[in-house]
PyMOL commands that place a pseudoatom at each C-alpha (Angstrom):
pseudoatom trace, name=CA, resn=MET, resi=1, chain=A, elem=C, hetatm=0, pos=[53.053, 50.040, 130.839]
pseudoatom trace, name=CA, resn=ILE, resi=2, chain=A, elem=C, hetatm=0, pos=[55.602, 52.069, 132.748]
pseudoatom trace, name=CA, resn=GLY, resi=3, chain=A, elem=C, hetatm=0, pos=[58.953, 52.248, 131.007]
pseudoatom trace, name=CA, resn=GLN, resi=4, chain=A, elem=C, hetatm=0, pos=[62.385, 52.127, 132.571]
pseudoatom trace, name=CA, resn=ASN, resi=5, chain=A, elem=C, hetatm=0, pos=[63.173, 55.301, 134.565]
pseudoatom trace, name=CA, resn=GLU, resi=6, chain=A, elem=C, hetatm=0, pos=[59.530, 56.436, 134.288]
pseudoatom trace, name=CA, resn=SER, resi=7, chain=A, elem=C, hetatm=0, pos=[57.210, 57.015, 137.214]
pseudoatom trace, name=CA, resn=VAL, resi=8, chain=A, elem=C, hetatm=0, pos=[53.498, 57.307, 137.913]
pseudoatom trace, name=CA, resn=PRO, resi=9, chain=A, elem=C, hetatm=0, pos=[51.613, 58.577, 140.967]
pseudoatom trace, name=CA, resn=LEU, resi=10, chain=A, elem=C, hetatm=0, pos=[50.458, 55.962, 143.456]
pseudoatom trace, name=CA, resn=ASN, resi=11, chain=A, elem=C, hetatm=0, pos=[47.415, 56.885, 145.542]
pseudoatom trace, name=CA, resn=VAL, resi=12, chain=A, elem=C, hetatm=0, pos=[47.043, 55.127, 148.879]
pseudoatom trace, name=CA, resn=GLU, resi=13, chain=A, elem=C, hetatm=0, pos=[44.211, 55.449, 151.384]
pseudoatom trace, name=CA, resn=PHE, resi=14, chain=A, elem=C, hetatm=0, pos=[44.407, 54.543, 155.069]
pseudoatom trace, name=CA, resn=ASP, resi=15, chain=A, elem=C, hetatm=0, pos=[41.337, 54.390, 157.316]
pseudoatom trace, name=CA, resn=PRO, resi=16, chain=A, elem=C, hetatm=0, pos=[42.412, 55.319, 160.865]
pseudoatom trace, name=CA, resn=ALA, resi=17, chain=A, elem=C, hetatm=0, pos=[39.009, 54.456, 162.384]
pseudoatom trace, name=CA, resn=GLY, resi=18, chain=A, elem=C, hetatm=0, pos=[39.462, 52.516, 165.610]
pseudoatom trace, name=CA, resn=LYS, resi=19, chain=A, elem=C, hetatm=0, pos=[43.237, 52.922, 165.643]
pseudoatom trace, name=CA, resn=LEU, resi=20, chain=A, elem=C, hetatm=0, pos=[45.478, 54.941, 167.980]
pseudoatom trace, name=CA, resn=GLY, resi=21, chain=A, elem=C, hetatm=0, pos=[49.224, 55.420, 168.272]
pseudoatom trace, name=CA, resn=CYS, resi=22, chain=A, elem=C, hetatm=0, pos=[51.950, 54.262, 165.921]
pseudoatom trace, name=CA, resn=GLN, resi=23, chain=A, elem=C, hetatm=0, pos=[50.752, 52.397, 162.868]
pseudoatom trace, name=CA, resn=ASN, resi=24, chain=A, elem=C, hetatm=0, pos=[53.024, 50.654, 160.370]
pseudoatom trace, name=CA, resn=LYS, resi=25, chain=A, elem=C, hetatm=0, pos=[51.663, 49.326, 157.102]
pseudoatom trace, name=CA, resn=THR, resi=26, chain=A, elem=C, hetatm=0, pos=[53.276, 47.670, 154.100]
pseudoatom trace, name=CA, resn=ILE, resi=27, chain=A, elem=C, hetatm=0, pos=[52.304, 47.788, 150.430]
pseudoatom trace, name=CA, resn=THR, resi=28, chain=A, elem=C, hetatm=0, pos=[53.908, 45.319, 148.033]
pseudoatom trace, name=CA, resn=ALA, resi=29, chain=A, elem=C, hetatm=0, pos=[54.302, 46.496, 144.431]
pseudoatom trace, name=CA, resn=ILE, resi=30, chain=A, elem=C, hetatm=0, pos=[54.710, 43.522, 142.095]
pseudoatom trace, name=CA, resn=THR, resi=31, chain=A, elem=C, hetatm=0, pos=[56.418, 44.187, 138.758]
pseudoatom trace, name=CA, resn=ASN, resi=32, chain=A, elem=C, hetatm=0, pos=[57.741, 42.381, 135.706]
pseudoatom trace, name=CA, resn=ASP, resi=33, chain=A, elem=C, hetatm=0, pos=[61.309, 43.481, 136.496]
pseudoatom trace, name=CA, resn=LEU, resi=34, chain=A, elem=C, hetatm=0, pos=[63.333, 40.268, 136.650]
pseudoatom trace, name=CA, resn=ARG, resi=35, chain=A, elem=C, hetatm=0, pos=[65.929, 41.782, 139.007]
pseudoatom trace, name=CA, resn=ASN, resi=36, chain=A, elem=C, hetatm=0, pos=[63.365, 43.355, 141.370]
pseudoatom trace, name=CA, resn=PRO, resi=37, chain=A, elem=C, hetatm=0, pos=[60.030, 41.544, 140.921]
pseudoatom trace, name=CA, resn=ALA, resi=38, chain=A, elem=C, hetatm=0, pos=[58.567, 42.978, 144.142]
pseudoatom trace, name=CA, resn=THR, resi=39, chain=A, elem=C, hetatm=0, pos=[59.189, 46.153, 146.107]
pseudoatom trace, name=CA, resn=MET, resi=40, chain=A, elem=C, hetatm=0, pos=[57.904, 46.734, 149.609]
pseudoatom trace, name=CA, resn=LEU, resi=41, chain=A, elem=C, hetatm=0, pos=[56.714, 50.239, 150.471]
pseudoatom trace, name=CA, resn=ARG, resi=42, chain=A, elem=C, hetatm=0, pos=[56.547, 50.940, 154.205]
pseudoatom trace, name=CA, resn=ILE, resi=43, chain=A, elem=C, hetatm=0, pos=[54.253, 53.630, 155.555]
pseudoatom trace, name=CA, resn=SER, resi=44, chain=A, elem=C, hetatm=0, pos=[54.308, 54.833, 159.177]
pseudoatom trace, name=CA, resn=THR, resi=45, chain=A, elem=C, hetatm=0, pos=[52.041, 57.245, 161.024]
pseudoatom trace, name=CA, resn=ASN, resi=46, chain=A, elem=C, hetatm=0, pos=[51.107, 58.246, 164.557]
pseudoatom trace, name=CA, resn=ILE, resi=47, chain=A, elem=C, hetatm=0, pos=[47.366, 58.582, 165.154]
pseudoatom trace, name=CA, resn=LEU, resi=48, chain=A, elem=C, hetatm=0, pos=[46.396, 60.926, 167.972]
pseudoatom trace, name=CA, resn=ALA, resi=49, chain=A, elem=C, hetatm=0, pos=[43.159, 60.816, 169.961]
pseudoatom trace, name=CA, resn=ALA, resi=50, chain=A, elem=C, hetatm=0, pos=[40.470, 63.214, 168.755]
pseudoatom trace, name=CA, resn=GLN, resi=51, chain=A, elem=C, hetatm=0, pos=[40.051, 66.325, 170.884]
for i in range(1, 51): cmd.bond("trace and resi %d" % i, "trace and resi %d" % (i + 1))
show_as sticks, trace
zoom trace
């Protein structure tokens, strides 16, 4: 359990295969915090063509 004001690392993997250009993805972290039961994490990247 993660206590109040504590943090832990969050590892995220994204597979860019078959994708080009701007990519926007969302991760929803669901918690037992009654005031904030879910937090959305937005991740953006720009995938360039291989050279």
